[in-house]
C-alpha positions, 0 to 999 in steps of 0.5 A, a space after each residue: 742835607 747839606 746843613 746836616 753834613 756840615 754839622 756832622 762828624 760822620 754820616 751813616 747811609 742806609 740803602 744800596 750802592 745807588 743810594 751811597 753814590 748819590 749821597 756821596 756826590 752830594 756830601 763830598 764838598 763838606 768832607 764828612 766821612 760816610 758809613 754804608 749799611 747795605 739794604 740793597 743787593 751787592 753792597 760793594 760800597 755799603 758793606 755793613 749788613 743790617 743784622 750787624 749794623 749796631 755792633 759795626 757802627 759802635 765799633 767804628 764810632 769807638 775809633 776802631 775802623 779802616 778809612 778809605 779815601 776814594 776819588 771822584 770824576 768830573 765830567 764836562 760836555 763841550 759844544 762849540 768850545 763852550 761847556 754846556 753841561 757839567 757833573 760829578 761821578 763816583 763810579 763812572 762817566 759813560 758815553 753811549 748810544 741812546 734809544 736808537 740802538 745804533 753804534 756811535 763813533 768816538 775818538 779818544 785822546 789823553 792829555 790832548 794826545 790822540 790814542 785811538 778811535 772806535 765804533 762801539 755801543 760806547 765807552 766807560 771811563 771809571 774810577 777805581 770804585 767803579 771798576 766793580 760796577 758797569 765796567 766790570 760787566 763790560 770786561 774791564 779790570 778790577 782796580 784796587 780803590 787805593 790806586 790813583 787811576 782811571 780805566 777806559 773800557 769799551 762797550 761792545 766795540 766793533 773790532 776785536 783789537 779794542 781793549 780796556 786801558 788804565 791810565 793815571 788819574 791826573 790825566 784828562 780824558 777827552 772823548 770826541 763824538 765824531 758821529 752818532 744818530 743818538 747818544 748820551 753821557 751818563 753820570 753814575 747811571 743817575 744823571 744824563 745829558 743828550 749828546 750831538 755829533 761833534 760834542 766833546 766830553 772831558 773827564 778829569 779827577 774831581 778836586 774833592 774826594 769821598 772818605 768811607 769808614 769800614 769796621 776794623 776787620 774790613 778787607 777789600 779782597 774779602 768783599 770781592 770774594 763774597 760779592 763775586 763768589 770767588 772760590 765757590 761753585 757757581 
């Protein structure tokens, strides 16, 4: 896969958004732009439909396209002052409860400045791309992918005052797991690492990006209207 990416001018991904997430993380170091053909359900990332793929891909290859640069997240789990796990995410890094189902206690700091503490099912730290994924179902804001921002979205917090916040993507998000019987860090919902009380999860912007290519007629807002059924009777 890596050798193919090095030799390719563009990579066409057939599948759903989950397929695009995994391929994008793998190929990001090589810089090959990606074209997504949707064979899944929603298709926020794989926006070209199968029935239109030949015309749409031909249009892109002829030079008629919209290019989007999307940021990635880098997450580190630190234990006893050392990094014990590290991974990259395209959508989000989630620190949440494990199989026990009990609330976890978190302290959140940004660039080493304490922000707040909370008891909750967890917290979603998301890129703009990920704001239409898990964070959306947790009540987070939709952030346009061109913005350089992270969203912090609590999951079922045990207080009515907890609200999502949006911060600069060049910030370092520092999560301190002060107490948990069972907790995990999830990366795009595809990789995970078991956490212990006292662990720290640091989330920063990755030093590489992903470029997505869309047909010339592509509109992010049109995609939102179609996928979220805005302006239609539910």
